[in-house]
Structure formats: C-alpha cells, structure tokens
LOVEXDO-904112 format. One line per field, with one value per residue: residue number from 1; chain; x, y, z of N, C-alpha, C, O, CB in turn. Coordinates in Angstrom, 1 decimal, padded with zeros to 4 digits, always signed. Glycine has a CB too. Layout:
N
n	NUM / ...
chain	A / ...
n_c1	X / ...
n_c2	Y / ...
n_c3	Z / ...
ca_c1	X / ...
ca_c2	Y / ...
ca_c3	Z / ...
c_c1	X / ...
c_c2	Y / ...
c_c3	Z / ...
o_c1	X / ...
o_c2	Y / ...
o_c3	Z / ...
cb_c1	X / ...
cb_c2	Y / ...
cb_c3	Z / ...
end
This chain:
63
n	1 / 2 / 3 / 4 / 5 / 6 / 7 / 8 / 9 / 10 / 11 / 12 / 13 / 14 / 15 / 16 / 17 / 18 / 19 / 20 / 21 / 22 / 23 / 24 / 25 / 26 / 27 / 28 / 29 / 30 / 31 / 32 / 33 / 34 / 35 / 36 / 37 / 38 / 39 / 40 / 41 / 42 / 43 / 44 / 45 / 46 / 47 / 48 / 49 / 50 / 51 / 52 / 53 / 54 / 55 / 56 / 57 / 58 / 59 / 60 / 61 / 62 / 63
chain	A / A / A / A / A / A / A / A / A / A / A / A / A / A / A / A / A / A / A / A / A / A / A / A / A / A / A / A / A / A / A / A / A / A / A / A / A / A / A / A / A / A / A / A / A / A / A / A / A / A / A / A / A / A / A / A / A / A / A / A / A / A / A
n_c1	+070.8 / +074.8 / +077.0 / +081.1 / +084.3 / +087.0 / +089.6 / +093.7 / +095.5 / +098.1 / +100.6 / +100.4 / +097.9 / +094.6 / +091.8 / +089.0 / +085.9 / +083.0 / +080.3 / +077.9 / +074.9 / +072.1 / +069.2 / +067.2 / +066.7 / +069.6 / +072.6 / +075.8 / +077.8 / +081.8 / +084.4 / +086.9 / +089.1 / +092.0 / +093.5 / +095.5 / +096.6 / +095.8 / +093.4 / +094.1 / +093.8 / +095.2 / +095.4 / +093.5 / +089.5 / +088.1 / +085.1 / +083.5 / +082.5 / +081.7 / +080.1 / +077.7 / +076.0 / +075.3 / +077.4 / +079.4 / +080.7 / +081.2 / +082.8 / +084.3 / +085.0 / +087.3 / +088.9
n_c2	+112.9 / +113.7 / +111.8 / +111.2 / +111.3 / +111.4 / +112.5 / +111.6 / +113.4 / +114.6 / +112.0 / +110.6 / +107.4 / +105.7 / +103.8 / +103.2 / +101.3 / +098.7 / +097.0 / +094.8 / +093.3 / +091.7 / +091.6 / +089.5 / +087.8 / +086.5 / +087.0 / +088.4 / +090.0 / +091.4 / +094.4 / +096.1 / +099.4 / +100.5 / +103.2 / +105.7 / +109.3 / +110.4 / +108.9 / +106.1 / +102.8 / +100.9 / +098.2 / +096.0 / +094.3 / +091.7 / +088.9 / +087.4 / +086.7 / +084.5 / +084.5 / +085.8 / +089.0 / +092.8 / +094.3 / +093.0 / +092.5 / +095.0 / +095.5 / +093.7 / +094.8 / +096.5 / +095.4
n_c3	+093.2 / +092.9 / +092.8 / +093.8 / +093.3 / +095.8 / +094.9 / +097.2 / +099.0 / +096.8 / +096.6 / +098.4 / +099.3 / +098.6 / +099.8 / +099.6 / +101.3 / +100.8 / +101.9 / +102.1 / +102.4 / +102.4 / +103.5 / +102.8 / +101.1 / +103.2 / +101.3 / +101.3 / +100.8 / +100.4 / +099.1 / +098.4 / +097.1 / +096.3 / +095.7 / +093.5 / +094.1 / +091.4 / +090.5 / +089.5 / +089.1 / +091.9 / +094.0 / +094.0 / +095.7 / +097.2 / +098.2 / +100.0 / +103.8 / +106.4 / +108.7 / +108.6 / +109.4 / +109.5 / +110.4 / +110.8 / +107.3 / +107.1 / +108.9 / +108.1 / +105.1 / +105.9 / +106.7
ca_c1	+072.1 / +076.2 / +077.8 / +082.3 / +085.3 / +087.7 / +091.2 / +094.4 / +096.5 / +099.8 / +101.8 / +099.0 / +096.8 / +093.0 / +091.0 / +087.7 / +085.5 / +082.1 / +079.8 / +076.5 / +073.8 / +070.5 / +068.0 / +065.7 / +068.3 / +070.4 / +073.4 / +076.3 / +079.9 / +082.5 / +085.4 / +087.9 / +090.0 / +092.8 / +093.7 / +096.5 / +096.3 / +095.9 / +092.6 / +094.7 / +093.6 / +096.3 / +094.3 / +091.3 / +089.4 / +086.9 / +085.4 / +082.2 / +082.4 / +081.0 / +079.7 / +076.1 / +075.7 / +075.3 / +078.4 / +080.9 / +080.5 / +081.3 / +084.5 / +085.4 / +085.3 / +088.2 / +090.2
ca_c2	+113.3 / +113.3 / +111.7 / +111.4 / +110.4 / +113.2 / +111.2 / +112.1 / +114.2 / +113.9 / +111.2 / +109.6 / +106.5 / +106.2 / +103.0 / +103.1 / +099.8 / +098.9 / +095.3 / +094.9 / +092.5 / +091.5 / +091.3 / +088.9 / +086.2 / +086.1 / +086.9 / +088.8 / +090.7 / +092.7 / +094.6 / +097.7 / +099.5 / +101.1 / +104.0 / +107.0 / +110.5 / +110.6 / +108.6 / +105.3 / +101.9 / +099.9 / +097.0 / +095.9 / +092.6 / +091.4 / +087.9 / +086.0 / +086.5 / +083.5 / +085.9 / +087.0 / +090.0 / +094.1 / +094.6 / +091.9 / +092.7 / +095.8 / +095.3 / +092.6 / +095.3 / +097.6 / +094.6
ca_c3	+094.1 / +091.7 / +093.6 / +092.8 / +094.5 / +095.7 / +095.5 / +098.1 / +098.9 / +096.6 / +096.6 / +099.2 / +099.0 / +099.3 / +100.1 / +099.4 / +100.9 / +100.5 / +102.6 / +101.8 / +103.5 / +102.4 / +104.7 / +102.5 / +100.7 / +103.1 / +101.1 / +101.6 / +100.4 / +101.0 / +099.4 / +098.5 / +095.7 / +096.2 / +094.0 / +093.9 / +094.2 / +090.1 / +090.5 / +089.2 / +090.2 / +092.8 / +094.0 / +094.7 / +096.4 / +097.1 / +099.5 / +101.0 / +104.5 / +107.0 / +109.5 / +108.1 / +110.3 / +108.1 / +110.7 / +110.1 / +106.5 / +106.7 / +108.9 / +107.1 / +103.8 / +106.2 / +107.1
c_c1	+073.8 / +076.4 / +079.6 / +082.8 / +086.2 / +089.3 / +092.0 / +094.9 / +097.6 / +100.6 / +100.9 / +098.3 / +095.9 / +092.9 / +089.8 / +086.8 / +084.2 / +082.1 / +078.8 / +075.7 / +073.0 / +069.9 / +066.5 / +066.0 / +068.7 / +072.3 / +073.8 / +077.7 / +080.5 / +083.0 / +085.4 / +088.5 / +090.1 / +094.0 / +095.1 / +095.8 / +095.5 / +094.4 / +092.7 / +094.1 / +095.1 / +096.3 / +093.7 / +091.0 / +088.3 / +086.1 / +083.1 / +082.1 / +081.6 / +079.8 / +078.4 / +075.9 / +076.2 / +076.5 / +079.1 / +081.3 / +081.3 / +083.5 / +086.1 / +086.3 / +087.2 / +089.9 / +090.1
c_c2	+112.6 / +112.8 / +111.2 / +111.2 / +111.8 / +112.3 / +112.5 / +112.9 / +113.7 / +113.4 / +110.3 / +108.1 / +106.3 / +104.7 / +102.7 / +101.3 / +100.2 / +097.5 / +096.5 / +093.6 / +092.8 / +091.0 / +089.8 / +087.6 / +086.7 / +086.3 / +087.7 / +089.6 / +091.4 / +093.0 / +096.8 / +097.8 / +101.0 / +102.0 / +106.0 / +108.1 / +111.3 / +109.7 / +106.9 / +103.6 / +100.4 / +098.1 / +097.2 / +093.7 / +092.9 / +090.1 / +088.7 / +086.1 / +085.1 / +084.2 / +086.4 / +088.6 / +091.8 / +094.4 / +093.9 / +091.8 / +093.5 / +096.3 / +094.8 / +092.9 / +095.8 / +096.8 / +093.2
c_c3	+093.4 / +093.2 / +092.5 / +093.9 / +094.9 / +096.1 / +096.7 / +097.6 / +097.9 / +096.6 / +098.0 / +097.8 / +099.5 / +098.7 / +100.1 / +099.9 / +100.8 / +101.5 / +102.6 / +102.2 / +103.3 / +103.0 / +104.1 / +102.1 / +101.2 / +102.7 / +101.4 / +101.2 / +101.4 / +100.4 / +099.5 / +097.1 / +096.4 / +095.0 / +094.0 / +094.2 / +092.6 / +089.5 / +089.8 / +089.8 / +090.4 / +092.3 / +094.4 / +094.9 / +097.1 / +098.4 / +100.1 / +102.6 / +105.0 / +107.5 / +108.6 / +108.8 / +108.8 / +108.7 / +110.6 / +109.1 / +106.6 / +106.9 / +108.2 / +105.1 / +104.1 / +106.2 / +106.1
o_c1	+074.1 / +076.0 / +079.7 / +082.3 / +086.2 / +089.8 / +091.5 / +094.9 / +098.1 / +101.7 / +101.2 / +098.2 / +095.8 / +093.5 / +089.5 / +086.9 / +083.9 / +083.1 / +078.7 / +076.5 / +072.7 / +070.1 / +065.5 / +065.5 / +068.8 / +073.1 / +073.1 / +078.7 / +080.3 / +082.8 / +084.8 / +088.4 / +089.4 / +094.8 / +095.2 / +094.6 / +094.9 / +094.1 / +091.6 / +094.1 / +095.7 / +096.7 / +093.2 / +091.6 / +087.7 / +086.6 / +082.3 / +081.1 / +080.9 / +078.7 / +078.3 / +075.4 / +077.0 / +077.2 / +080.1 / +082.4 / +082.5 / +084.4 / +087.3 / +087.1 / +088.1 / +091.1 / +091.0
o_c2	+111.4 / +113.1 / +110.9 / +111.0 / +112.8 / +111.8 / +113.6 / +113.3 / +112.6 / +114.0 / +109.2 / +107.8 / +106.4 / +104.3 / +101.7 / +100.3 / +101.3 / +096.9 / +097.7 / +092.6 / +094.0 / +089.8 / +089.4 / +086.6 / +087.8 / +085.9 / +088.3 / +089.3 / +091.9 / +092.1 / +097.7 / +097.0 / +101.9 / +101.7 / +107.1 / +108.1 / +112.4 / +109.8 / +106.3 / +103.4 / +099.6 / +097.3 / +098.2 / +092.7 / +093.9 / +090.2 / +089.7 / +085.3 / +084.6 / +084.3 / +087.5 / +089.3 / +091.8 / +094.9 / +094.6 / +091.2 / +093.1 / +096.7 / +094.9 / +092.3 / +095.7 / +097.0 / +092.4
o_c3	+093.4 / +094.4 / +091.3 / +095.1 / +094.3 / +097.1 / +097.1 / +096.4 / +098.1 / +096.5 / +098.1 / +096.6 / +100.7 / +097.7 / +100.7 / +099.1 / +100.8 / +101.8 / +102.8 / +102.3 / +103.7 / +103.3 / +104.6 / +102.6 / +100.7 / +103.5 / +102.2 / +101.8 / +102.5 / +099.6 / +099.9 / +096.2 / +096.8 / +094.1 / +094.6 / +094.4 / +092.6 / +088.3 / +089.5 / +091.0 / +089.7 / +091.4 / +095.0 / +094.5 / +097.4 / +099.5 / +100.3 / +102.9 / +104.2 / +106.9 / +108.1 / +107.9 / +107.8 / +107.8 / +110.2 / +109.1 / +106.2 / +106.3 / +108.0 / +104.4 / +103.3 / +106.0 / +106.1
cb_c1	+071.8 / +077.6 / +076.9 / +082.6 / +086.6 / +086.9 / +093.1 / +095.0 / +096.9 / +100.5 / +103.5 / +097.1 / +097.1 / +091.7 / +091.2 / +087.8 / +085.8 / +081.7 / +080.5 / +076.4 / +073.7 / +070.0 / +067.0 / +064.8 / +069.4 / +069.7 / +073.5 / +076.1 / +080.1 / +083.3 / +086.4 / +089.6 / +089.2 / +092.9 / +091.0 / +097.6 / +097.7 / +097.5 / +092.0 / +095.9 / +091.9 / +095.7 / +094.4 / +089.3 / +090.6 / +086.8 / +087.9 / +082.9 / +082.3 / +081.8 / +081.0 / +074.4 / +077.0 / +074.1 / +078.6 / +081.0 / +079.6 / +080.0 / +084.6 / +084.1 / +084.0 / +087.6 / +090.3
cb_c2	+112.5 / +114.8 / +110.5 / +112.6 / +108.6 / +115.0 / +110.7 / +111.5 / +114.4 / +113.9 / +112.2 / +111.3 / +105.6 / +107.9 / +102.9 / +103.5 / +098.4 / +099.2 / +094.1 / +095.1 / +092.4 / +090.9 / +093.4 / +089.7 / +085.6 / +085.7 / +086.7 / +088.1 / +092.2 / +092.7 / +093.6 / +097.5 / +099.2 / +100.4 / +104.8 / +107.4 / +111.0 / +110.0 / +109.6 / +105.9 / +101.1 / +099.9 / +095.9 / +097.0 / +091.7 / +091.0 / +088.6 / +084.1 / +087.4 / +082.9 / +087.1 / +086.2 / +089.6 / +095.7 / +095.1 / +090.6 / +092.7 / +096.4 / +094.9 / +091.0 / +096.7 / +098.5 / +094.1
cb_c3	+095.8 / +090.7 / +094.7 / +091.9 / +093.7 / +097.4 / +093.2 / +098.6 / +100.3 / +096.7 / +096.9 / +099.6 / +098.8 / +098.5 / +100.7 / +097.8 / +101.8 / +098.9 / +104.3 / +100.3 / +104.9 / +101.6 / +105.0 / +101.3 / +099.6 / +102.8 / +100.3 / +101.9 / +099.0 / +102.0 / +098.2 / +099.8 / +093.9 / +096.8 / +093.4 / +092.9 / +094.7 / +089.5 / +090.0 / +089.7 / +089.8 / +094.6 / +094.3 / +092.4 / +097.7 / +095.6 / +101.2 / +101.0 / +104.5 / +108.2 / +109.5 / +108.8 / +112.2 / +108.0 / +111.3 / +110.0 / +106.1 / +107.3 / +109.7 / +107.0 / +103.5 / +107.8 / +109.0
end
C-alpha cells in the first residue's frame, strides 16, 4: 500500500499527529508536525506521557 501526504488548501497549515503504545514492553510516545501548503516543515514536537494507555498517548499527540 502506497501512503502519501496530501497538502492543505493554499494559505493553510496542516497538523499530522501520531501516538504509539507497545503492550509488550509498555513503551509510549507521541509526536506531531506542522507543514504548510507546499509541504515545508514549520514545527515538530514529540514526547513521552506519564499515563501509559493507547488512548491517552493518541490524545497527547493532538494536545
């Protein structure tokens, strides 16, 4: 399956986020990236939340 990024409308910024929680070793993390309509990087972030559930990790990716 080919995955590709679709840019936002002209003059807009897009935020892509993700969170990950591994049940086997209890490792968690989240991150996100802001890009403009040309795909240029504006800002990125990542982190490791204290609470370790898959839902909380996904929400932290957005927050």
